[in-house]
N, C-alpha and C positions, 0 to 999 in steps of 0.2 A: 221082521220086527229083530231077528239073533243079525243078520248082516248089518243095519243101523248099529246099533251096538256095539259090531266090528272094529265100524267105523270110527265114530267116535270114541271107543279104546285106541285106535290105532293116531291116529290124529294128535289123541293126547299123549303118548308117547313118544311122538316123534323130536327126533334133536333137530331140530332144524334153526338158522340162524333168526329166521323172522322172530320164533319165540326164547327167544337167547334175553333178552329185554327185560321181560316179562320173569324168568327163572330170577334175573339178576334181581328185578323189586321184591321176591322172595324172599332174598337169602338177605337182604336188606332188613325188608322185616320180621324175619324169622332171629339177625342178625340184632336188632331193636331189643326183642323181648329177652332174650338172651342177657344182654348188657341190664337191662334192668333188672332181672329175678335177682341175677349171681350178683351182682356190682354192691360192695359196701357190708358183703357179710363172710367170715371169716369158713371157710370148706367144711370147720365142723358144723356150722350155723347150719350154711347150706344141706348135711348129710343128715341133721336134727329134722328139717321144712322138709317130708315127703313130697308132699306137692310144690315146694322151689324147687325139688330136684330134678322131679321127673319134668315137670317145667320144662324148665332148661334143657336134657335129656330129649324132648321131644324136637324144641326148634333147631338144636345142633342136630338131630338127623333130616328136619326138612334143608337145614344148610349142604346138607351130605346131597341129598336125594334130587334137592335144584340145581347143584354142581353136580351131578353122576345130570342132569337131562340136556346139556348146555349143549351146544354142539361141538365138534370135534377143534372145526375150524376155529371158534371162538376161543375154547381151551390155547388154543397153541398161538393165538397171538399175544395170550397172556399169561404166558407158561412161568412166570415171577413170580405167579400163585401157586401153591402147591396141591391142587388139583387130585393128585392121587392120592394125598393124605385127607383132605378134606372128605370125599369122596370113602376113603377105608376108615374112615370115623366112623360113618354113618352104617359103615358093613358092622363093625365090631359094636355099636349099641343097639341096631335090630338083631341081630342077630349072636351077638358074644355080651349079651347084656350081663350072663353072672361074671364074665371077667373086666368086666369094667372097672379101672383104676379110678375110684373118683377124685385122688389129685390132678388125673390127667385132665379130664373133665372139666374143674375148676379151673387150671391151667387155659386150659380152650378158652372156657367161657370169656375169663378176667383178660387175657393175651392175643388168643389168638383170634374169636372173634370180632375185639373190636379193630384189629388191624384189618382182616380180611371186610371190615365193612368200606373200612378208610378207602381199602383199596377198592373195592368195587364200586362207589361213590366217586371213585376218581375217574374210574374210567364209563359214569355216566354223565 
């Protein structure tokens, strides 16, 4: 039984080109959530609504994780997208949560995420 679990875990974590499309679709879905949660809200309103704030955080984390799991070949072929910055943002949100600058998260939600979504849609 333990061997089966190990095989499933290895398959899920593999960075294979054939898994890239699914990860891109995950990025688009998370981007849609970020945009809908943040659009039309000021930074102050976002900070005051903790449920909305943490919904944005979680979906930016998902974007970073899905980006991290893309194959190297895909990221190299689309080097105009700042993959390292996207993954770094995820690492800060997950591991450095106490140091997150709300202004940076808000800017990411309103500017960077919609731009990334457009870039991914153009690729698909």
